[in-house]
C-alpha positions in Angstrom: 227.9 176.0 114.8 229.1 174.0 117.8 229.2 170.3 118.6 225.9 170.4 120.5 224.1 171.9 117.5 225.5 169.2 115.2 224.4 166.4 117.6 220.9 167.9 117.8 220.6 168.0 114.0 221.9 164.4 113.7 219.2 163.2 116.2 216.5 164.7 114.0 217.9 163.2 110.8 217.9 159.8 112.5 214.1 159.9 112.5 212.7 156.4 111.6 209.9 156.3 109.0 209.3 152.6 109.5 206.1 153.2 111.4 204.8 155.3 108.5 205.9 152.6 106.1 203.8 150.0 108.0 200.8 152.4 108.0 201.0 152.7 104.2 201.5 148.9 103.7 198.4 148.2 105.9 196.4 150.8 104.0 197.4 149.2 100.7 196.3 145.8 101.8 192.9 147.1 103.0 192.4 148.9 99.7 193.4 145.9 97.6 191.0 143.7 99.6 188.2 146.2 99.2 188.8 146.6 95.5 188.9 142.9 94.9 185.6 142.4 96.8 184.0 144.9 94.5 185.0 143.0 91.3 188.2 144.6 90.2 190.1 142.5 87.7 193.5 144.0 88.5 194.7 146.8 90.7 198.1 148.5 91.2 199.1 150.6 94.1 202.1 152.9 94.2 203.3 154.2 97.5 206.0 156.8 98.4 207.6 157.8 101.6 210.1 160.7 101.8 211.8 162.2 104.8 214.2 165.1 105.0 215.8 167.8 107.1 216.8 171.3 106.0 219.3 173.2 108.1 220.3 176.8 107.5 223.3 178.3 109.4 224.2 181.9 109.5 227.2 183.3 111.4 227.8 179.9 112.9 224.3 179.8 114.4 221.4 177.6 113.4 218.9 180.0 111.8 216.3 177.5 110.4 215.8 173.8 111.1 213.0 172.1 109.2 211.9 168.5 109.2 209.5 166.8 106.8 208.1 163.3 106.3 205.8 163.0 103.3 203.8 160.0 102.1 201.8 159.4 98.9 199.5 156.8 97.5 198.3 156.2 93.9 195.7 153.6 92.9 195.0 152.2 89.4 192.1 149.9 89.1 191.2 147.7 86.0 187.7 146.2 86.0 187.1 142.7 84.7 184.8 141.9 81.7 
């Protein structure tokens, strides 16, 4: 693996998930507002955001380079009496 390959991999790992984070935050606010308007007593939202890079090298050559950015959302709603 040469210096150029390493720099290419570093650029990919520098991916910024802040945009995805803001998308999830905005979605959570919309959901909470909607749930509240429908009479929910209490609601809980759990969000997750994961990013990663997998790099496989064989005989000093990049064989596989994979990138992932996953997001998840869990909602728990408690209705009032």
